[in-house]
C-alpha positions as CSV (number, residue, x, y, z in Angstrom):
1,X,0.1,-0.1,-0.2
2,X,0.9,3.8,-0.4
3,X,1.5,5.4,2.9
4,X,-0.1,8.6,3.6
5,X,2.7,9.6,5.7
6,X,5.7,9.7,3.9
7,X,8.9,7.1,4.6
8,X,10.2,5.7,8.2
9,X,13.8,7.0,8.5
10,X,14.6,3.4,9.6
11,X,13.2,0.6,10.6
12,X,9.9,-1.2,9.0
13,X,8.7,0.5,6.2
14,X,6.2,3.1,6.6
15,X,3.8,1.6,4.5
16,X,3.8,-1.7,5.9
17,X,3.2,0.3,9.6
18,X,0.4,2.2,8.5
19,X,-1.3,-1.2,7.3
20,X,-0.2,-2.9,11.0
21,X,-2.1,-0.1,12.8
22,X,-5.3,0.1,10.6
23,X,-5.4,-3.5,11.0
24,X,-4.8,-4.4,14.4
25,X,-5.6,-1.0,16.6
26,X,-9.0,-0.1,17.0
27,X,-8.5,3.4,18.0
28,X,-5.7,4.4,14.8
29,X,-8.4,4.7,12.3
30,X,-10.3,7.1,14.6
31,X,-7.6,9.5,15.7
32,X,-6.8,12.6,14.0
33,X,-4.5,12.4,10.7
34,X,-1.8,13.9,12.5
35,X,-1.9,11.8,15.1
36,X,-1.7,8.6,12.8
37,X,1.0,10.0,11.3
38,X,2.8,10.7,14.7
39,X,2.2,6.9,15.3
40,X,3.8,5.7,12.4
41,X,6.7,8.0,12.8
42,X,7.1,6.2,16.1
43,X,7.3,3.1,15.8
44,X,11.0,2.8,13.8
45,X,12.4,4.8,16.9
46,X,10.9,2.9,19.2
47,X,12.0,-0.2,17.7
48,X,15.7,0.9,17.3
49,X,17.5,-0.9,19.8
50,X,15.4,-3.2,21.3
51,X,15.3,-6.9,21.3
52,X,12.0,-9.0,21.2
53,X,11.8,-12.3,22.9
54,X,9.0,-14.8,22.0
55,X,8.6,-17.1,25.3
56,X,6.7,-20.5,25.3
57,X,6.7,-21.1,21.7
58,X,5.9,-18.0,20.3
59,X,7.5,-17.2,17.4
60,X,7.4,-13.2,17.3
61,X,6.3,-11.5,13.7
62,X,7.7,-8.0,12.5
63,X,3.6,-6.9,12.6
64,X,4.0,-8.1,16.6
65,X,6.7,-5.6,17.1
66,X,5.3,-2.9,15.5
67,X,1.6,-3.5,17.0
68,X,3.4,-3.0,20.3
69,X,5.7,0.1,19.0
70,X,2.3,1.3,18.0
71,X,1.0,1.0,21.8
72,X,4.1,2.3,23.3
73,X,3.2,5.4,21.1
74,X,0.2,6.0,22.5
75,X,1.3,6.5,26.0
76,X,4.6,8.1,24.7
77,X,4.6,9.8,21.5
78,X,4.5,13.3,22.6
79,X,8.0,12.8,24.7
80,X,11.2,12.9,23.4
81,X,12.2,10.9,20.4
82,X,14.3,8.4,22.5
83,X,11.7,8.6,25.1
84,X,11.7,4.5,25.3
85,X,15.4,3.8,24.8
86,X,15.7,2.7,28.2
87,X,13.7,-0.4,27.4
88,X,15.7,-2.3,25.9
89,X,14.2,-6.1,26.1
90,X,10.3,-6.9,25.2
91,X,9.5,-10.6,26.5
92,X,6.2,-11.6,24.4
93,X,4.2,-14.7,25.8
94,X,0.9,-16.1,24.5
95,X,-0.5,-15.9,27.2
96,X,-0.2,-15.6,31.3
97,X,-1.6,-17.5,34.2
98,X,-1.1,-14.7,36.7
99,X,-0.8,-11.3,34.9
100,X,-1.0,-9.9,31.6
101,X,2.1,-7.7,31.8
102,X,4.9,-6.0,33.7
103,X,7.5,-3.3,33.7
104,X,10.7,-4.1,35.0
105,X,13.2,-0.6,35.6
106,X,12.5,0.8,32.8
107,X,14.8,-2.1,30.9
108,X,12.1,-4.8,30.7
109,X,8.8,-5.2,30.0
110,X,6.7,-8.4,29.6
111,X,3.3,-8.7,28.0
112,X,1.0,-11.5,27.0
113,X,0.0,-11.2,23.3
114,X,-3.4,-12.4,23.6
115,X,-5.0,-10.1,25.6
116,X,-2.8,-7.1,24.4
117,X,-3.9,-8.3,20.7
118,X,-8.0,-8.2,22.1
119,X,-7.6,-4.9,23.6
120,X,-6.0,-3.3,20.7
121,X,-8.0,-4.5,18.0
122,X,-11.3,-4.1,19.8
123,X,-11.8,-0.7,22.5
124,X,-12.8,-2.8,26.0
125,X,-14.1,-0.8,29.1
126,X,-11.2,0.6,31.0
127,X,-8.9,-2.3,29.5
128,X,-5.8,-1.1,27.4
129,X,-2.4,-3.6,28.2
130,X,0.0,-2.4,25.8
131,X,-0.8,1.4,27.3
132,X,-0.9,0.2,30.8
133,X,2.7,-1.1,30.7
134,X,4.2,1.7,28.6
135,X,2.6,4.1,31.2
136,X,4.5,2.5,33.6
137,X,7.5,2.4,32.1
138,X,7.3,6.5,31.1
139,X,6.0,6.6,34.9
140,X,9.6,4.8,36.2
141,X,11.2,7.6,33.8
142,X,9.6,10.6,34.7
143,X,8.1,9.9,38.4
144,X,4.9,11.2,37.9
145,X,2.7,9.0,39.6
146,X,1.4,10.3,42.9
147,X,2.8,13.5,42.2
148,X,-0.5,15.6,42.0
149,X,-3.4,16.4,44.4
150,X,-6.0,15.2,41.4
151,X,-3.7,11.8,41.6
152,X,-3.9,11.7,45.2
153,X,-7.3,12.2,45.7
154,X,-8.4,9.8,43.2
155,X,-6.5,7.1,44.4
156,X,-7.5,8.0,47.7
157,X,-11.4,8.0,46.4
158,X,-11.2,4.8,45.1
159,X,-9.4,2.9,48.2
160,X,-12.6,4.5,49.5
161,X,-15.2,3.2,47.4
162,X,-13.9,0.0,47.5
163,X,-13.7,0.0,51.4
164,X,-17.1,0.5,51.5
165,X,-18.3,-2.3,48.3
166,X,-19.2,0.7,46.3
167,X,-19.0,0.1,42.2
168,X,-16.3,1.8,40.7
169,X,-15.2,3.2,37.3
170,X,-11.3,1.5,38.1
171,X,-10.6,-2.1,39.3
172,X,-9.1,-2.7,43.1
173,X,-5.4,-3.5,41.0
174,X,-5.5,0.3,40.8
175,X,-6.4,1.1,44.1
176,X,-2.7,-1.0,45.4
177,X,-0.6,3.0,45.2
178,X,-0.2,5.7,42.9
179,X,1.9,3.4,40.2
180,X,-1.1,1.2,39.3
181,X,-3.6,3.9,40.0
182,X,-1.9,6.2,37.3
183,X,-1.7,3.2,34.5
184,X,-5.2,2.1,34.9
185,X,-6.8,5.8,34.9
186,X,-4.1,5.8,31.5
187,X,-6.1,2.5,30.0
188,X,-9.3,4.3,31.5
189,X,-8.4,7.4,29.2
190,X,-8.0,5.7,25.9
191,X,-11.2,3.7,26.5
192,X,-13.5,4.9,28.2
193,X,-12.4,8.7,28.7
194,X,-15.9,10.6,29.3
195,X,-16.5,7.9,32.4
196,X,-13.1,8.7,33.3
197,X,-13.9,12.6,33.3
198,X,-17.0,11.8,34.8
199,X,-15.7,10.2,37.8
200,X,-12.0,12.3,38.2
201,X,-12.7,15.6,37.0
202,X,-9.9,16.9,38.3
203,X,-7.3,13.8,36.8
204,X,-8.7,14.1,33.4
205,X,-7.3,17.1,31.9
206,X,-3.4,16.1,33.5
207,X,-4.2,13.1,31.3
208,X,-4.7,14.9,28.3
209,X,-2.1,17.4,28.8
210,X,0.3,14.1,29.5
211,X,-1.1,12.3,26.5
212,X,-1.4,15.3,24.1
213,X,-4.4,14.3,22.8
214,X,-8.2,14.7,24.3
215,X,-9.7,11.1,24.2
216,X,-13.0,12.4,24.9
217,X,-13.6,14.3,21.8
218,X,-13.0,10.8,19.9
219,X,-14.6,8.0,22.0
220,X,-18.5,8.5,22.8
221,X,-19.4,7.3,25.6
222,X,-19.8,3.8,26.7
223,X,-22.9,1.8,25.7
224,X,-25.2,0.6,29.2
225,X,-24.4,-3.2,29.3
226,X,-22.0,-3.2,26.7
227,X,-18.3,-4.7,27.5
228,X,-17.0,-4.9,24.0
229,X,-16.7,-1.6,22.0
230,X,-17.5,2.3,22.1
231,X,-20.2,3.8,21.2
């Protein structure tokens, strides 16, 4: 295919990157074309210097690498070009029993491919594994979790809701600490932004600034009794 976004400086061809993101990232088609172009340009810079390991029999493909990079771009595209260069190794598993992913000291990220692909190909309510883990990496580099009153107040409110068994937007894992709260809020920002803004009105504009986009203008309100996709 002919890319709308020119050629990549190095790494995968821009046309291939665009094709993979259109096929496997549901959000890509919804984003403004300028943001699409930023994601496409981000991918080769992200992949430079990275080593991918397929674990438990998984054979890592170029398309898988591109999708991981594209999800990282959602979290970090507005940061400096070399922002994720500290991440050296990415381990992809077909699936994981006890967790879907983990980020280690900025240098290594573990991801379960099955949920990562599912949550990318179709928007899931408050779920996006790639965004979650690369927000952790960004947080480890910048130390932003718990750094604002909106984050601290939001975490305290969530913990109180769980204490009295009240329904919550974010799950109990998000209440474990400021790092998990930020990563979970980032997932909601890219999947249920209007619901996030309603529950955490002071936090939402901080995430707009952090991620360089207002997802509430892109995704509509979540349909009731529907956990499969946005309106």
